[in-house]
N, C-alpha and C positions, 0 to 999 in steps of 0.2 A: 696637516691638520687632521685630526681624527675625533670622531664621536660615534655614538651607536648607530647613526644613520648613514655615515659616509666617512671615507678616508680619502684625502687629497694629498698628493705629493708631486713634486716636480722632478723630472728626470731629463736633464739637458733641456731640449726645446719641446718637451711633451709634458702635459699635465695628466697624470694618471689618477683615475678616480675609481673607487669601489663604492657603489650605493647599495643600501640594505633597507629592507622593510617598506612599509607603506608611508608615503609622504603627504603632508598637508602644506598649506601655504607658509606656516611658521617655519617648518623644517626647511622648506625650499628657499625661503628668504635667507636663513642662516647659511645654507649651502651656497647660494649665489654670492653672498659677501665673501665667503672663504675662497670660492673659485676665482672671483675677481682679484682678491688679494694675491693669490698665487699667479694668476695670469699676468698681472702688472709686472711681476719680476722678469718676465721674458717677452713682454709685448713690444720691445724695440725691434724685433725681427719676427718673421713668420714662425708660428708655433702650432701645435696640434694638441688634441686631447683624445685619450683612450678611456672609455668608461666600461667597467664591468657591471652588467645589469642582471646577472643571474639571481642575485639575492634581493633584487628590488621587487616590491609587491605593488607596483603602480602608484599613482598619485591622485589626489582629489582634484576635481576640475579647477579649483582656485589656484592650484600650483602651476598650471600650464602657462598662464601669461608671465609668471615670474621666470620660468625657464626660457620662454621665448625672448624676453627682454635681455636675459643674461647672454643668450647666444647672439643676439644682435650686438650687444656690447663687445662680445668676444671677436666677432667678425670685424667690427670697427677698430679693434685693437690687435690686428694681425693674426688671429687664429684662422688657419686656412683648411685644416683637415680634422675630421672626427671619425674615430673608429669605435663602433658600438659592439660590445662583446656579450653575447648571451645565446643560449640554446634557442632554436627557432620557437617563437611564441607570437602568434598572430595578435593577441591583445596588447602585448608590449610594443610590438611594431606599430600598431595602430596609434597608441597613445604617444609614442616617441615621435612619430611622423606628424602628429597634430601640433607638436610643440615647436617644430621648425618649418621654415619655408623650403621645402625640398626643391622646388623649381629654382630658387636662388642658389641653393647649395649643390646642385646636380651631382657632380662627381666627387665632391669633397666630403661626403658623409657615406660611410659604408658599414654594413652589418657583417660581423664575423662570428662563427660559432666557437672559435678558439682564440685565445689571446695571442698565441704565436703568429697566427695568420694576420691579426690586426697589427701587431708590431712589424711584421714583414712588410705589409702594405705601407705603413707609415715610413719605414726605412726606404722604400722605393721612392718616396717623395721627399727624402732628405731629413727625416725625423728619426734620430737614432737614440734608443734608450740604452742606458748602461745596465739597469736592473729591470728586466721586463716582468715585473710582478708587483702586486700591492701587498704589503704586510698587513695582516689582520689584527 
């Protein structure tokens, strides 16, 4: 699925996502639906997601509960690992951390500065991508 704010594709047992621009609740609701539609295809077994955040320009506060609910849904539907890919950015890290319960997700969510490191970490946990990139 592709639109001007995000690209979502499935690669084996990984949902690969590229997010772009500033997000509000309406964009986030649309994204959440698309994410769940993709996740349902592989939710019969453990799965992961890798998200490219370099082109994301943060979200409005009303988007945060939507993402939190989506991640609760994902965990309840066998998503076990999250790789977040972006150049170090304290503000992005702060907002991303506010959207998830890090205590609950301890070792299952990691930040990487390169996609190859993120895909390598996922592979160490049994999640192997055939095409380790997102087409724009």
